[in-house]
C-alpha positions as CSV (number, residue, x, y, z in Angstrom):
1,M,15.6,-10.9,-11.7
2,A,15.9,-7.1,-11.5
3,G,17.0,-5.8,-8.2
4,G,17.2,-9.3,-6.7
5,G,13.4,-9.3,-6.2
6,G,10.8,-11.8,-7.2
7,G,11.2,-14.2,-4.3
8,Y,9.9,-17.7,-4.9
9,A,7.3,-16.7,-7.5
10,G,9.9,-16.4,-10.2
11,V,8.5,-12.9,-11.2
12,D,10.8,-10.2,-12.4
13,F,10.2,-7.5,-9.8
14,D,12.3,-4.7,-8.4
15,P,11.1,-3.3,-5.1
16,G,13.6,-0.4,-5.6
17,K,11.3,1.0,-8.3
18,V,8.0,1.1,-6.4
19,D,6.2,4.4,-5.7
20,I,3.3,4.6,-3.2
21,F,0.7,7.3,-2.9
22,I,-2.0,7.6,-0.2
23,G,-4.6,10.0,-1.7
24,P,-2.6,12.7,-3.4
25,Y,0.4,12.3,-1.2
26,Q,3.5,10.3,-2.2
27,V,4.8,8.3,0.8
28,A,7.4,6.2,-1.0
29,A,9.5,6.7,-4.1
30,N,11.7,4.3,-5.9
31,G,11.4,1.8,-3.0
32,G,12.4,4.3,-0.3
33,S,10.9,6.9,2.0
34,V,10.1,10.4,1.0
35,S,9.2,13.5,3.1
36,F,5.4,14.0,3.4
37,S,3.1,15.7,5.8
38,E,1.9,13.0,8.3
39,E,-0.9,15.4,9.3
40,E,-2.2,15.6,5.8
41,V,-2.0,11.8,5.2
42,K,-3.7,11.2,8.5
43,K,-6.7,13.2,7.2
44,V,-6.9,11.0,4.2
45,L,-6.6,7.8,6.3
46,Q,-9.5,8.9,8.4
47,K,-11.9,9.0,5.5
48,R,-14.4,6.2,4.7
49,D,-12.7,5.5,1.3
50,V,-8.9,5.7,1.2
51,P,-7.3,5.7,-2.3
52,V,-3.9,4.0,-2.4
53,L,-1.8,3.9,-5.5
54,V,1.1,1.4,-5.8
55,D,3.1,2.0,-9.0
56,L,5.3,-1.1,-9.6
57,K,6.6,0.5,-12.8
58,Q,6.2,-2.8,-14.6
59,G,4.0,-1.9,-17.5
60,F,0.5,-0.6,-18.2
61,A,-2.0,-2.7,-16.2
62,E,-4.5,-1.5,-13.6
63,V,-6.4,-3.3,-10.9
64,T,-8.9,-2.1,-8.3
65,A,-9.0,-3.9,-5.0
66,W,-11.5,-3.3,-2.2
67,G,-10.5,-3.8,1.5
68,T,-12.4,-3.9,4.7
69,D,-12.6,-2.1,8.0
70,M,-9.4,-2.7,9.9
71,S,-10.2,-0.4,12.8
72,H,-9.2,-1.4,16.3
73,Q,-12.8,-2.1,17.1
74,Y,-13.1,-4.5,14.1
75,I,-10.0,-6.4,15.1
76,T,-11.1,-6.6,18.7
77,I,-14.5,-8.0,17.8
78,N,-13.0,-10.6,15.4
79,S,-10.2,-11.7,17.8
80,D,-12.9,-12.8,20.3
81,Y,-14.0,-15.6,18.1
82,R,-12.7,-19.1,18.7
83,S,-12.9,-22.0,16.3
């Protein structure tokens, strides 16, 4: 497995190749940190819809995933439930 990645899934994956973007701002390159404006990224994160691109550099596939509200209020409300 490239880069020692893959874990127990048996998938050829090298975390040292991953790039991550939040909106137009790159926050990780080749599995490591990069300099970016926290102020500018914070503006993107405060929007209703936050585009996040994770480039695994493993070929030419694309997927869209939708998340949910993970605000402090949302977590507080849901942590009050007991089963």
